[in-house]
C-alpha positions as CSV (number, residue, x, y, z in Angstrom):
1,M,13.8,-15.1,-25.1
2,A,13.0,-18.6,-23.8
3,E,11.4,-17.3,-20.6
4,E,7.6,-17.0,-20.7
5,R,6.2,-13.5,-20.6
6,M,5.1,-12.5,-17.1
7,R,1.5,-11.7,-16.6
8,V,0.7,-8.9,-14.2
9,A,-2.7,-7.9,-12.8
10,V,-3.4,-4.5,-11.2
11,L,-6.5,-4.0,-9.0
12,G,-7.3,-0.3,-8.9
13,G,-7.5,2.6,-11.3
14,G,-5.8,5.3,-9.1
15,S,-2.6,7.2,-10.0
16,F,-0.1,4.8,-8.4
17,G,-1.8,1.6,-9.7
18,T,-1.9,3.1,-13.2
19,A,1.8,4.1,-13.1
20,L,2.8,0.6,-11.9
21,A,0.7,-1.1,-14.6
22,S,2.4,1.0,-17.3
23,I,6.0,0.3,-15.8
24,A,5.2,-3.5,-15.9
25,A,4.1,-3.2,-19.5
26,D,7.3,-1.2,-20.4
27,N,9.2,-4.1,-18.9
28,G,7.6,-6.5,-21.3
29,A,4.8,-7.9,-19.0
30,E,1.3,-8.7,-20.2
31,V,-0.7,-6.4,-18.0
32,R,-4.4,-6.3,-17.2
33,Q,-5.8,-3.6,-14.9
34,W,-9.2,-3.8,-13.1
35,L,-11.2,-0.7,-12.5
36,R,-14.8,-0.2,-11.2
37,D,-15.5,2.7,-13.6
38,P,-16.6,1.6,-17.1
39,A,-16.0,5.1,-18.6
40,L,-12.4,5.3,-17.2
41,T,-11.8,1.7,-18.3
42,E,-12.8,2.6,-21.9
43,Q,-10.7,5.7,-21.9
44,I,-7.6,3.7,-20.8
45,N,-8.2,1.1,-23.6
46,R,-9.1,3.7,-26.3
47,E,-6.8,6.7,-25.5
48,H,-4.2,5.1,-23.2
49,I,-4.9,7.9,-20.6
50,N,-6.3,7.9,-17.1
51,G,-8.0,11.3,-17.3
52,R,-9.2,11.3,-13.7
53,Y,-5.9,10.6,-11.9
54,L,-3.0,11.0,-14.4
55,P,-4.4,13.1,-17.3
56,D,-1.0,14.0,-18.7
57,Y,0.5,10.5,-18.6
58,A,0.7,8.4,-21.7
59,I,0.0,4.8,-20.5
60,N,1.8,2.0,-22.3
61,P,-0.8,0.8,-25.0
62,A,-0.2,-2.8,-23.9
63,V,-2.1,-2.2,-20.7
64,V,-5.6,-3.6,-21.1
65,A,-8.3,-2.3,-18.6
66,S,-11.4,-4.2,-17.6
67,T,-14.2,-4.0,-15.1
68,E,-14.3,-7.8,-14.8
69,M,-12.1,-9.6,-12.4
70,A,-12.5,-12.8,-14.4
71,E,-10.7,-11.2,-17.3
72,V,-7.9,-9.6,-15.2
73,L,-6.8,-12.1,-12.6
74,P,-6.6,-15.7,-14.0
75,G,-3.1,-16.6,-15.1
76,A,-1.4,-13.5,-13.5
77,G,1.9,-14.4,-11.8
78,L,1.8,-11.2,-9.9
79,V,-1.2,-9.3,-8.6
80,L,-0.8,-5.7,-7.3
81,V,-3.6,-4.5,-5.1
82,A,-3.8,-0.6,-5.4
83,I,-7.1,0.0,-3.6
84,P,-7.8,2.6,-0.9
85,S,-7.8,1.1,2.5
86,K,-11.5,1.6,3.1
87,A,-12.4,-0.6,0.1
88,F,-9.4,-2.9,0.2
89,G,-11.0,-5.9,2.0
90,D,-14.1,-5.8,-0.1
91,V,-12.1,-5.9,-3.3
92,V,-9.9,-8.7,-2.1
93,R,-13.0,-10.7,-1.2
94,Q,-14.4,-10.0,-4.6
95,A,-11.1,-11.2,-6.2
96,R,-10.8,-14.3,-4.1
97,P,-12.6,-16.7,-6.4
98,H,-10.3,-15.8,-9.3
99,L,-7.1,-16.2,-7.3
100,T,-4.8,-19.2,-6.8
101,P,-2.1,-20.0,-4.2
102,D,0.8,-19.9,-6.6
103,Q,0.1,-16.1,-7.4
104,I,2.1,-13.4,-5.7
105,L,-0.2,-10.8,-4.0
106,V,1.3,-7.4,-3.2
107,S,-0.3,-4.5,-1.6
108,T,0.6,-0.9,-2.7
109,T,-1.8,0.7,-0.2
110,K,-0.5,2.9,2.6
111,G,-3.3,2.7,5.1
112,I,-4.8,0.8,8.1
113,Q,-8.2,-0.9,8.2
114,E,-10.2,0.4,11.1
115,E,-11.8,-3.0,12.1
116,G,-9.2,-4.9,14.0
117,F,-6.5,-2.3,13.3
118,K,-5.3,-4.4,10.3
119,L,-2.6,-3.6,7.8
120,M,-3.3,-4.4,4.1
121,S,-0.9,-7.4,3.9
122,Q,-2.7,-8.9,6.9
123,I,-6.0,-8.6,5.1
124,L,-4.4,-10.3,2.0
125,E,-3.1,-13.1,4.2
126,E,-6.4,-13.6,6.1
127,E,-8.7,-13.5,3.1
128,T,-6.6,-15.8,1.0
129,G,-4.3,-17.9,3.2
130,F,-1.7,-17.7,0.3
131,P,2.0,-18.0,1.0
132,H,3.3,-15.3,-1.4
133,I,2.4,-11.9,0.2
134,G,4.3,-8.7,0.0
135,V,4.1,-4.9,0.4
136,I,5.4,-2.1,-1.8
137,S,6.1,1.2,0.0
138,G,8.5,4.1,-0.2
139,P,8.8,7.7,-1.4
140,N,6.7,7.2,-4.5
141,L,4.6,10.3,-5.5
142,A,2.7,8.8,-8.4
143,S,2.9,11.8,-10.7
144,E,6.8,11.8,-10.5
145,V,6.8,8.0,-11.2
146,A,4.6,8.7,-14.2
147,D,7.0,11.4,-15.3
148,K,9.8,8.8,-15.2
149,Q,11.6,10.7,-12.5
150,L,14.3,8.6,-10.8
151,T,12.4,6.9,-7.9
152,A,13.1,4.1,-5.5
153,T,10.7,1.8,-3.6
154,V,10.8,-1.2,-1.3
155,I,9.3,-4.6,-1.8
156,A,8.9,-6.2,1.7
157,S,8.1,-9.8,2.2
158,D,9.3,-12.9,4.2
159,D,9.2,-14.8,0.9
160,P,12.3,-14.5,-1.3
161,E,10.3,-15.4,-4.4
162,T,7.9,-12.5,-3.9
163,R,10.7,-10.1,-3.5
164,T,12.6,-11.3,-6.6
165,R,9.5,-11.4,-8.9
166,V,8.5,-7.9,-7.9
167,Q,12.0,-6.6,-8.5
168,T,12.0,-8.2,-11.9
169,A,8.5,-7.1,-12.9
170,L,8.9,-3.4,-11.9
171,G,12.6,-2.5,-11.7
172,C,13.8,-0.3,-14.5
173,D,16.3,2.5,-15.2
174,Y,14.1,5.1,-13.4
175,F,12.1,2.9,-10.9
176,R,14.5,1.1,-8.5
177,V,13.1,-1.7,-6.3
178,Y,14.9,-2.5,-3.1
179,A,14.2,-5.6,-0.9
180,S,13.3,-5.9,2.8
181,N,12.1,-8.8,4.9
182,D,10.4,-6.5,7.6
183,R,6.9,-6.4,6.1
184,F,5.2,-4.9,9.1
185,G,7.9,-2.2,9.5
186,V,7.8,-1.1,5.8
187,E,4.0,-1.2,5.8
188,L,3.7,0.8,9.0
189,G,6.2,3.3,7.7
190,G,4.0,3.9,4.7
191,A,0.8,4.2,6.7
192,L,2.2,6.3,9.6
193,K,4.1,8.9,7.6
194,N,0.8,10.2,6.2
195,I,0.0,11.5,9.7
196,Y,3.0,13.6,9.8
197,A,2.7,14.9,6.3
198,I,-0.6,16.6,7.5
199,A,1.4,18.2,10.4
200,A,4.1,19.3,7.9
201,G,1.5,21.0,5.7
202,M,0.0,22.7,8.7
203,A,3.4,24.0,9.8
204,A,4.1,25.4,6.3
205,A,0.7,27.2,6.2
206,L,1.4,28.7,9.6
207,G,4.7,30.2,8.3
208,M,7.0,28.0,10.4
209,G,10.7,27.9,9.4
210,E,13.1,25.3,8.2
211,N,14.3,24.5,11.7
212,T,10.8,23.8,12.7
213,R,10.2,21.5,9.7
214,S,13.4,19.6,10.4
215,M,12.4,19.2,14.1
216,L,9.0,18.1,13.1
217,M,10.3,15.4,10.7
218,T,12.8,13.9,13.1
219,R,10.4,13.9,16.0
220,A,7.9,12.3,13.7
221,L,10.4,9.6,12.8
222,A,11.0,8.9,16.5
223,E,7.2,8.7,17.0
224,M,6.7,6.4,14.0
225,S,9.4,4.0,14.9
226,R,8.3,3.9,18.6
227,F,4.9,2.9,17.5
228,A,6.0,0.4,14.9
229,V,8.4,-1.3,17.3
230,S,5.6,-1.7,19.8
231,Q,3.8,-3.6,17.0
232,G,6.8,-5.9,16.3
233,A,8.7,-4.0,13.5
234,N,12.4,-3.6,13.3
235,P,13.5,0.0,14.2
236,M,16.3,-0.1,11.5
237,T,13.7,-0.3,8.8
238,F,12.9,3.4,9.5
239,L,16.4,4.4,8.4
240,G,15.4,3.3,4.9
241,L,13.2,4.3,2.0
242,A,9.9,3.3,3.6
243,G,10.8,5.2,6.8
244,V,12.8,8.4,6.6
245,G,12.7,8.3,2.7
246,D,8.9,8.3,2.5
247,L,8.6,10.8,5.5
248,I,10.9,13.4,3.8
249,V,9.0,13.4,0.5
250,T,5.5,13.6,2.0
251,C,6.5,16.3,4.5
252,S,8.2,18.4,1.9
253,S,6.0,18.2,-1.2
254,R,2.8,19.9,-2.3
255,L,2.2,16.9,-4.5
256,S,1.5,14.9,-1.3
257,R,-2.3,14.7,-0.7
258,N,-1.8,14.6,3.1
259,Y,0.4,17.6,3.0
260,R,-2.2,19.5,1.1
261,V,-4.9,18.7,3.6
262,G,-2.6,19.9,6.4
263,Y,-1.9,23.1,4.5
264,A,-5.6,23.8,4.1
265,L,-6.2,23.1,7.9
266,G,-3.3,25.6,8.7
267,E,-5.0,28.2,6.6
268,G,-8.0,27.8,8.8
269,K,-10.2,25.6,6.7
270,S,-12.3,22.8,8.3
271,L,-11.4,19.2,7.8
272,D,-14.4,18.7,5.5
273,E,-13.4,21.7,3.4
274,A,-9.8,20.5,3.3
275,V,-10.8,17.0,2.1
276,D,-13.4,18.3,-0.4
277,A,-10.9,20.6,-2.0
278,L,-8.5,17.7,-2.5
279,G,-11.0,15.5,-4.4
280,Q,-9.0,12.3,-3.6
281,V,-8.5,10.0,-0.6
282,A,-6.0,11.3,1.9
283,E,-5.2,8.2,3.9
284,G,-3.6,10.1,6.8
285,V,-6.9,11.6,8.0
286,N,-8.3,8.3,9.0
287,T,-4.9,7.0,10.2
288,V,-4.6,9.8,12.7
289,R,-7.7,8.6,14.5
290,L,-6.8,4.9,14.4
291,V,-3.2,5.4,15.5
292,R,-4.1,7.8,18.3
293,D,-6.7,5.5,19.7
294,K,-4.3,2.5,19.5
295,A,-1.5,4.5,21.1
296,R,-3.8,5.5,23.9
297,A,-5.0,2.0,24.5
298,E,-1.5,0.6,24.6
299,G,0.2,3.5,26.4
300,I,2.5,4.5,23.6
301,Y,3.8,8.1,23.8
302,M,2.7,9.9,20.6
303,P,2.3,13.7,21.2
304,L,2.2,14.7,17.5
305,A,-0.5,12.1,16.6
306,E,-2.5,13.3,19.7
307,G,-2.1,17.0,18.7
308,L,-3.3,16.2,15.2
309,Y,-6.2,14.3,16.4
310,Q,-7.3,17.4,18.5
311,V,-7.1,19.6,15.4
312,L,-8.9,17.2,13.0
313,F,-11.6,15.8,15.2
314,R,-11.9,18.1,18.2
315,G,-11.8,21.5,16.5
316,V,-8.6,22.7,18.2
317,P,-7.1,25.5,16.0
318,A,-3.8,24.5,14.3
319,K,-2.0,27.4,15.8
320,E,-2.9,26.3,19.3
321,M,-1.8,22.8,18.6
322,A,1.6,24.0,17.5
323,R,2.0,26.0,20.7
324,L,0.9,23.0,22.9
325,L,3.5,20.7,21.2
326,M,6.2,23.1,22.2
327,L,5.2,22.6,25.9
328,G,5.8,18.9,25.7
329,E,8.6,17.2,27.6
330,Q,12.2,17.3,26.4
331,S,13.2,13.7,26.3
332,S,15.8,11.5,24.4
333,D,16.7,12.1,20.8
334,V,17.0,8.5,19.4
335,E,15.3,6.1,21.9
336,F,17.1,3.1,20.5
337,V,20.4,4.7,21.6
338,L,19.2,6.3,24.8
339,A,15.9,5.1,26.2
340,R,13.2,7.8,27.0
341,E,12.7,6.2,30.4
342,D,16.4,6.7,31.3
343,V,16.1,10.4,30.5
344,Q,12.9,10.7,32.5
345,R,14.5,8.9,35.5
346,A,17.5,11.3,35.4
347,H,15.1,14.2,35.4
348,R,13.2,12.8,38.4
349,E,16.5,12.1,40.3
350,Q,17.7,15.6,39.5
351,E,14.4,17.2,40.8
352,G,14.6,14.9,43.9
353,A,18.2,16.1,44.6
354,T,17.2,19.7,44.1
355,Q,14.2,19.4,46.4
356,G,16.4,17.6,49.0
357,A,19.0,20.4,48.9
358,K,16.2,23.0,49.3
359,G,14.8,21.1,52.2
360,G,18.2,20.7,53.8
361,G,18.7,24.4,53.7
362,H,15.9,24.8,56.3
363,G,17.5,22.5,58.9
């Protein structure tokens, strides 16, 4: 093969970063993975196992782990940043001296930075000023990716080179990579669905049925897309893998960390107890607060996010929240077909006509 072997760097030692590192190595790339933890780094290099996050997964032996950015980043054509949102900016700043503008930088993190309400790709852009920025998101439970279960993901970028290089590096017979140019829509889909996975877990623990779960998911999709469109995303993106696809898997699966937190809350555990039992980061917990505050500030109607906020941070019992949501207004189904405002206007006109008829009866 005349083509030079691709070099891929992965920043992060979690389950998804590890699975992607191994896929890239399976595809023939030269892969370096950066981790903070020296013991985990040594285990990956010696035993080809990530005992903390994917203990049953045999990592491709060609993946070389290191705690030194200087050993991982130089010469990599593609850099995958798989760091939890709270530490994302710090790690990118640490990486910056070892990065060059020709490298492709891709976030795999489904979260929002509190300061400035920033998405991970915005942090990549601001910290580096580089032209090749992208986002990977979709229904990608890391343990299933590691098991080589057929999985699809989305690479979103305005830059065609970024999309193509990621498809080449990661696409294989069990991991399909689809392209999008709506970076914000794809990234917001990945971050926002975590909120609703918590709600779905709560509903399951409270014994709610399949009809309820279906209603919850579709109203969540309406709420997600309403919020994302207000931030400049394309509503059609939410019909794809990063929207409805990711929402279905995280609202249906006990493998989803956010679902498990919601389930624990539904059983009556406190937020601290639910998070402690998980032992990993559930991005949705922080996202609930950030999105709820942003929606309030901008006047975006988000009853599910508001209800979850009350349970997580105001001590409202999950049962009570479920009852309150049922008292919410009945509005339009798909707002991009029939606007919510039009339904509300029709309700007001109907009420006015009814009141007028009643008033007329006294004449």
